[in-house]
C-alpha positions as CSV (number, residue, x, y, z in Angstrom):
1,X,24.5,-123.1,-72.5
2,X,22.5,-119.9,-71.8
3,X,19.5,-120.0,-69.4
4,X,17.2,-119.2,-72.3
5,X,18.0,-122.5,-74.0
6,X,17.1,-124.7,-71.1
7,X,14.8,-122.7,-68.8
8,X,11.0,-122.3,-69.3
9,X,9.6,-118.8,-70.1
10,X,9.9,-116.4,-67.2
11,X,6.6,-116.1,-65.2
12,X,7.1,-112.4,-64.9
13,X,9.6,-109.8,-66.0
14,X,10.6,-107.2,-63.4
15,X,12.5,-104.0,-64.4
16,X,14.6,-102.2,-61.7
17,X,15.7,-98.7,-62.6
18,X,18.8,-96.9,-61.5
19,X,19.6,-94.1,-59.1
20,X,17.5,-91.0,-59.7
21,X,15.6,-92.8,-62.4
22,X,12.0,-94.1,-62.7
23,X,9.7,-96.3,-64.7
24,X,9.7,-93.4,-67.2
25,X,13.2,-94.4,-68.4
26,X,13.4,-95.3,-72.0
27,X,14.6,-98.9,-71.3
28,X,11.7,-99.6,-69.0
29,X,9.2,-98.2,-71.6
30,X,10.8,-100.2,-74.4
31,X,10.6,-103.4,-72.4
32,X,7.0,-102.7,-71.4
33,X,6.1,-102.2,-75.1
34,X,7.7,-105.4,-76.0
35,X,5.9,-107.3,-73.3
36,X,2.6,-105.8,-74.5
37,X,3.3,-106.9,-78.1
38,X,4.0,-110.4,-76.8
39,X,0.6,-110.4,-75.1
40,X,2.1,-110.4,-71.7
41,X,1.6,-106.8,-70.5
42,X,0.2,-108.1,-67.2
43,X,3.4,-110.0,-66.6
44,X,5.6,-106.9,-66.6
45,X,6.4,-105.1,-63.4
46,X,8.3,-101.8,-63.2
47,X,7.9,-100.2,-59.8
48,X,9.1,-96.8,-58.7
49,X,11.9,-97.9,-56.3
50,X,12.1,-96.0,-53.0
51,X,15.2,-94.0,-52.6
52,X,16.1,-95.7,-49.3
53,X,17.8,-99.0,-50.1
54,X,16.1,-100.9,-47.2
55,X,12.7,-99.8,-48.5
56,X,13.6,-100.7,-52.1
57,X,14.8,-104.1,-51.0
58,X,11.6,-104.7,-49.0
59,X,9.5,-103.8,-52.0
60,X,11.3,-106.2,-54.3
61,X,11.6,-109.2,-52.0
62,X,8.6,-108.9,-49.7
63,X,5.9,-107.0,-51.7
64,X,6.6,-108.0,-55.3
65,X,7.9,-111.4,-54.0
66,X,10.3,-112.2,-56.8
67,X,11.0,-115.9,-57.0
68,X,13.0,-118.4,-59.1
69,X,10.5,-118.3,-61.9
70,X,10.9,-114.6,-62.6
71,X,13.4,-112.6,-64.7
72,X,14.8,-109.4,-63.2
73,X,16.3,-106.8,-65.5
74,X,18.3,-104.2,-63.7
75,X,20.1,-101.0,-64.9
76,X,22.9,-99.4,-62.9
77,X,21.8,-99.4,-59.3
78,X,18.9,-101.6,-60.4
79,X,21.5,-104.0,-61.7
80,X,23.1,-104.1,-58.2
81,X,19.6,-105.0,-56.7
82,X,19.0,-107.5,-59.5
83,X,22.2,-109.4,-58.7
84,X,21.3,-109.5,-55.0
85,X,17.8,-110.7,-55.5
86,X,18.9,-113.3,-58.0
87,X,21.3,-114.8,-55.5
88,X,18.6,-114.8,-52.8
89,X,15.7,-116.2,-54.9
90,X,17.4,-118.2,-57.7
91,X,15.8,-116.1,-60.5
92,X,17.4,-115.2,-63.8
93,X,18.8,-111.7,-64.2
94,X,19.9,-109.4,-67.0
95,X,22.3,-106.7,-65.7
96,X,22.6,-103.5,-67.8
97,X,25.7,-101.4,-66.9
98,X,25.3,-102.6,-63.3
99,X,26.7,-100.7,-60.4
100,X,28.2,-103.9,-58.8
101,X,30.1,-101.8,-56.2
102,X,27.2,-99.4,-55.5
103,X,28.3,-98.3,-52.1
104,X,31.7,-97.1,-53.4
105,X,30.2,-95.5,-56.5
106,X,27.4,-93.7,-54.7
107,X,29.7,-92.4,-52.0
108,X,30.5,-89.6,-54.4
109,X,26.8,-88.6,-54.6
110,X,25.8,-88.0,-51.0
111,X,23.3,-85.2,-50.5
112,X,20.1,-84.1,-52.3
113,X,19.4,-84.6,-56.0
114,X,16.5,-84.4,-58.4
115,X,15.0,-87.2,-60.5
116,X,16.0,-87.4,-64.1
117,X,12.5,-87.5,-65.3
118,X,10.9,-85.1,-62.8
119,X,13.0,-82.4,-61.3
120,X,10.3,-81.5,-58.9
121,X,11.0,-84.7,-56.9
122,X,14.1,-84.7,-54.7
123,X,16.3,-87.7,-53.9
124,X,18.3,-87.8,-50.7
125,X,21.3,-90.0,-50.3
126,X,23.0,-90.4,-46.9
127,X,25.7,-92.4,-45.2
128,X,23.0,-94.8,-43.8
129,X,22.0,-95.6,-47.3
130,X,25.5,-96.7,-48.2
131,X,25.6,-98.9,-45.1
132,X,22.2,-100.5,-46.2
133,X,23.6,-101.1,-49.7
134,X,26.6,-102.9,-48.2
135,X,24.3,-105.2,-46.2
136,X,22.2,-106.0,-49.3
137,X,25.3,-106.6,-51.4
138,X,26.9,-109.1,-49.1
139,X,26.5,-112.0,-51.4
140,X,28.6,-114.2,-53.7
141,X,28.1,-115.1,-57.3
142,X,26.7,-118.5,-58.0
143,X,25.2,-120.3,-61.0
144,X,26.6,-118.0,-63.5
145,X,24.3,-119.4,-66.2
146,X,21.4,-117.4,-64.7
147,X,23.0,-114.1,-65.6
148,X,23.4,-112.0,-68.7
149,X,25.6,-108.9,-68.6
150,X,25.3,-106.1,-71.1
151,X,28.1,-103.6,-70.6
152,X,29.0,-100.5,-72.6
153,X,32.7,-99.5,-73.0
154,X,31.5,-95.9,-73.4
155,X,29.9,-95.8,-69.9
156,X,31.5,-92.7,-68.2
157,X,29.9,-93.5,-64.8
158,X,31.0,-97.2,-64.3
159,X,34.1,-98.8,-65.8
160,X,32.8,-101.7,-67.9
161,X,35.9,-103.7,-67.0
162,X,34.9,-103.5,-63.3
163,X,31.5,-105.0,-64.2
164,X,33.2,-107.9,-66.0
165,X,35.6,-108.5,-63.1
166,X,32.7,-108.5,-60.6
167,X,30.9,-111.2,-62.7
168,X,33.4,-113.8,-63.7
169,X,32.0,-116.6,-65.9
170,X,28.8,-114.7,-66.7
171,X,27.7,-114.5,-70.3
172,X,28.7,-111.0,-71.4
173,X,27.8,-108.7,-74.3
174,X,30.3,-105.9,-74.5
175,X,28.9,-102.9,-76.4
176,X,31.6,-100.8,-78.0
177,X,31.0,-97.2,-77.2
178,X,27.4,-96.3,-76.2
179,X,26.9,-94.7,-72.8
180,X,25.7,-95.3,-69.2
181,X,22.1,-95.1,-70.2
182,X,22.8,-97.8,-72.8
183,X,21.2,-95.8,-75.6
184,X,21.7,-98.9,-77.8
185,X,19.2,-100.9,-75.8
186,X,16.8,-101.4,-78.7
187,X,19.5,-103.4,-80.5
188,X,19.6,-105.9,-77.5
189,X,15.9,-106.1,-76.7
190,X,15.4,-109.4,-78.6
191,X,18.4,-110.9,-76.7
192,X,16.9,-109.9,-73.4
193,X,13.5,-111.4,-74.3
194,X,15.2,-114.6,-75.5
195,X,17.0,-114.9,-72.2
196,X,13.6,-114.7,-70.5
197,X,12.6,-117.7,-72.6
198,X,10.3,-115.7,-74.8
199,X,10.0,-115.4,-78.5
200,X,11.7,-112.1,-79.3
201,X,9.5,-109.3,-80.7
202,X,11.2,-106.8,-83.0
203,X,12.0,-103.6,-81.2
204,X,10.7,-100.3,-82.7
205,X,13.3,-98.9,-85.1
206,X,15.5,-102.1,-85.1
207,X,16.8,-103.4,-88.4
């Protein structure tokens, strides 16, 4: 049985973006619009995550104070954080093409980069950040019914089979094709809202 069938509506929905991304990502904006249509705009949180993992973790756990009544939606590196916070707090989590082995994947991206949505902002990734991610990710998977994985076979950044292997027993939606950004996200918006225990609202452009 999925969490959406037995759990009450999530108190809040938190969206965690990926590496080099921001609240300007199309998935974040789409989810924000859906929450607004549902009359719950004030229950949606999408912070700009600090580049340093330790600071990002402090923001999520200590400042936003995610708890078991919330739903966390995380994309890519945000999915890595979403899994870790779900295990620490007991909340539900939707993982979108999650970077479950973030330290290994990001080891190939050390150095300075720019943000996808604002090239004037630089992002620095160092060895110490990989060590911080290893500390944050030292957790095991429990209560698989709390999770929903949406993975795209066309993701050219993370192998979808690695995502599935890292999350045994988790309800999974495997999207044929698509990409790392999960451009098909509008097709799965109702599913995400239902997993949050909410009445799904039709996404713009969906059939």
